[in-house]
MIVO-76779 format. One line per field, with one value per residue (C-alpha): z, x, y; chain; residue in one letter. Coordinates in nm, 4 decimals. Example, Ala and Ser with C-alpha at 12.3 -4.5 7.8 and 13.67 -1.06 7.14 Angstrom:
# residues 2
zz <- 0.7800 0.7140
xx <- 1.2300 1.3670
yy <- -0.4500 -0.1060
ch <- A A
aa <- a s
***
This chain:
# residues 187
zz <- -2.6372 -2.8935 -2.8654 -2.5160 -2.3945 -2.1696 -2.1969 -1.8645 -1.8240 -1.4738 -1.3703 -1.0752 -1.1037 -1.0328 -1.1220 -1.1600 -1.2724 -1.3708 -1.4056 -1.6201 -1.7181 -1.9742 -1.9506 -2.1471 -1.9486 -2.0901 -1.8263 -1.5491 -1.7791 -1.7905 -2.0381 -2.0121 -2.2996 -2.1743 -1.8714 -1.8732 -1.7211 -1.8270 -1.7063 -1.6264 -1.4482 -1.7183 -1.6772 -1.3906 -1.4276 -1.2541 -1.5107 -1.8005 -1.6212 -1.5991 -1.9693 -2.0517 -1.8317 -2.0125 -2.3616 -2.2900 -2.1231 -2.4363 -2.6498 -2.4330 -2.4600 -2.8387 -2.8725 -2.6485 -2.6634 -2.3065 -2.2138 -1.8532 -1.6534 -1.2929 -1.0887 -0.7596 -0.5247 -0.3552 -0.0083 0.2854 0.3771 0.5896 0.3028 0.1859 -0.1204 -0.2424 -0.1941 -0.3852 -0.6786 -0.6821 -0.6722 -0.9695 -1.1644 -1.0859 -1.1915 -1.5241 -1.5979 -1.4970 -1.7253 -2.0189 -1.9659 -1.9247 -2.2294 -2.4292 -2.2641 -2.0644 -1.7280 -1.4437 -1.0997 -0.8225 -0.5550 -0.2390 -0.2292 0.0507 -0.1533 -0.4520 -0.2462 -0.0672 -0.3937 -0.5421 -0.2435 0.0229 0.2442 0.2433 0.3752 0.1041 -0.0425 -0.4053 -0.4481 -0.3170 -0.5494 -0.8430 -0.7607 -0.7481 -1.0811 -1.2315 -1.1306 -1.2499 -1.5968 -1.6355 -1.7502 -1.7051 -1.6603 -1.3750 -1.5007 -1.4058 -1.2247 -1.0014 -1.0816 -1.3968 -1.1933 -0.9607 -1.2610 -1.3670 -1.0122 -1.0354 -1.3559 -1.2030 -0.8844 -1.0975 -1.2927 -0.9642 -0.8647 -1.1665 -1.2082 -1.5375 -1.4719 -1.5958 -1.6716 -1.3965 -1.4821 -1.7394 -1.5164 -1.5631 -1.3879 -1.2093 -1.2281 -1.0575 -0.7963 -1.0626 -1.2823 -0.9753 -0.8778 -1.2308 -1.2594 -0.9126 -0.8399 -0.6070 -0.3697 -0.2820 0.0306
xx <- 1.2615 1.5049 1.7114 1.5708 1.7219 1.5163 1.5899 1.5431 1.5264 1.6096 1.5242 1.6241 1.3553 1.4466 1.3307 1.6809 1.8823 1.7124 1.9411 1.8747 2.0452 1.9569 2.0775 2.0249 1.9676 2.0011 1.9694 2.2044 2.4222 2.3859 2.5297 2.5388 2.3635 2.3801 2.3679 2.3110 2.1162 1.8489 1.9622 1.6703 1.8641 1.7957 1.4188 1.2829 0.9126 0.8122 0.5426 0.7849 1.0232 0.7465 0.6720 1.0422 1.0658 0.7692 0.8976 1.2560 1.1355 0.9355 1.2465 1.4535 1.1817 1.1643 1.5434 1.6101 1.2737 1.2793 1.0710 1.0458 1.0930 1.2077 1.1901 1.3343 1.0457 1.0463 1.1948 1.0283 1.2053 1.1291 1.0615 0.7057 0.7378 1.0466 0.8713 0.5682 0.7828 0.9798 0.6575 0.5244 0.8459 0.8211 0.4564 0.5379 0.8126 0.5755 0.3056 0.5493 0.6268 0.2647 0.1717 0.4071 0.2664 0.5831 0.5418 0.6643 0.7932 0.9432 1.2022 1.2898 1.6293 1.7327 1.6396 1.8380 2.1504 2.1189 2.0983 2.4033 2.6386 2.4944 2.4326 2.1044 2.2811 2.5511 2.6531 2.6063 2.9838 2.9791 2.6917 2.8748 3.1985 3.0210 2.8503 3.1809 3.3307 3.0271 3.0157 3.3837 3.3235 3.6239 3.4876 3.2528 2.9723 2.9828 2.6511 2.6082 2.2367 2.3310 2.4740 2.1723 1.9452 2.1636 2.1446 1.7636 1.7805 2.0358 1.8290 1.5316 1.7424 1.8626 1.5004 1.4887 1.1179 0.9967 0.7595 0.4024 0.1489 -0.1106 -0.4103 -0.2226 -0.1768 -0.4043 -0.7376 -0.8718 -1.2458 -1.2983 -1.1397 -1.0985 -0.8834 -0.6877 -0.6082 -0.5062 -0.2824 -0.1266 -0.0806 0.2153 -0.0074 -0.2172 -0.1270
yy <- 0.0861 -0.0447 -0.3648 -0.4185 -0.0921 0.1348 0.5051 0.6834 1.0605 1.1797 1.5346 1.7500 2.0203 2.3798 2.7278 2.8693 2.5665 2.2408 1.9397 1.6366 1.3142 1.0509 0.6911 0.3738 0.0545 -0.2948 -0.5637 -0.4518 -0.2406 0.1367 0.3814 0.7569 0.9297 1.2889 1.5131 1.8875 2.1736 2.4149 2.7556 2.9859 3.2609 3.5199 3.4923 3.6990 3.6151 3.2888 3.2109 3.2582 3.0201 2.7594 2.8034 2.7627 2.4518 2.2946 2.3792 2.2708 1.9500 1.8675 1.9301 1.6962 1.4314 1.4728 1.4501 1.1493 0.9674 0.8337 0.5319 0.6492 0.9678 0.9922 1.3126 1.4231 1.4949 1.8334 1.8240 1.9918 2.3121 2.6130 2.8544 2.7876 3.0163 2.8274 2.4938 2.6183 2.7362 2.4107 2.2096 2.4056 2.3391 1.9693 1.9661 2.1310 1.8746 1.5962 1.7390 1.7435 1.3751 1.2769 1.4853 1.2611 0.9461 0.8774 0.7046 0.9266 0.8257 1.0334 0.9648 1.1522 1.3256 1.0889 0.7786 0.9082 0.9811 0.6466 0.4534 0.6292 0.6610 0.4326 0.7388 0.9291 1.2375 1.2488 1.5845 1.6872 1.6492 1.2906 1.1982 1.3571 1.1713 0.8343 0.8987 1.0091 0.6717 0.4781 0.6352 0.7276 1.0844 1.3048 1.6539 1.7339 1.9605 2.3284 2.2880 1.9825 1.9993 1.8046 1.5156 1.5440 1.4834 1.1907 1.0529 1.0472 0.8394 0.5998 0.5662 0.4654 0.2157 0.0629 0.0037 -0.2319 -0.1714 -0.0272 0.2597 0.2391 0.5052 0.5246 0.3106 0.1034 -0.2021 -0.5016 -0.4693 -0.7738 -0.8029 -1.1377 -1.3632 -1.6290 -1.4024 -1.2821 -1.6434 -1.7391 -1.4289 -1.4765 -1.8489 -1.7815 -1.5837 -1.8906 -2.0871
ch <- A A A A A A A A A A A A A A A A A A A A A A A A A A A A A A A A A A A A A A A A A A A A A A A A A A A A A A A A A A A A A A A A A A A A A A A A A A A A A A A A A A A A A A A A A A A A A A A A A A A A A A A A A A A A A A A A A A A A A A A A A A A A A A A A A A A A A A A A A A A A A A A A A A A A A A A A A A A A A A A A A A A A A A A A A A A A A A A A A A A A A A A A A A A
aa <- m q n g e r i i l g v d p g t t i m g f g v i g v t g k k m r l i t l d v i n l k k l d n h f l k l q a i f e k s l r i i e e f l p d e m a l e a p f f g k n v q s m l k l g r a q g v v m a a g l y r q i p v v e y s p r k i k q s i t g k g s a s k e q v s a m l q q l f q f e e v p k y l d a t d g l a v a v c h a f q n q p a q l q g s s k k v n s w e s f i s n n p s r l r
***
């Protein structure tokens, strides 16, 4: 974090196309740093795709040095094999972030769409159009997975809660310390 700015990496995991967006947040102001995709279409082996996702995720982290990472949670579909593959891709991205000590949070697709457009059932095109207005970028990316990744980062920024690594919050080991740390919770 430099100059009070949080850098947030948002990821829309995928095993064919993985979208990502990076934003800087200072107070209530957001700036677009980048949005792009990782194209995995040329790889036909699922395990090689997972390796590529991990390595490319680490490169993105090393280039943009995010303070926090937000992921789109897998949605429940009818095809169990597709869900399994998507869950593995998400896990690999998550592992890359955690490997670099970056706090990771996840949001449901509905929550992301709701926070960007006001409608949880919005289309990819509607999400992209809202982000285009918000950040004033002229060219819509070839793959809307890029704006989906950006939407995840923006959704996290709208939550206005910095992410924390699990287990890094203060532990309370007595009622006395709880009361002194939480005076507003007393009646």
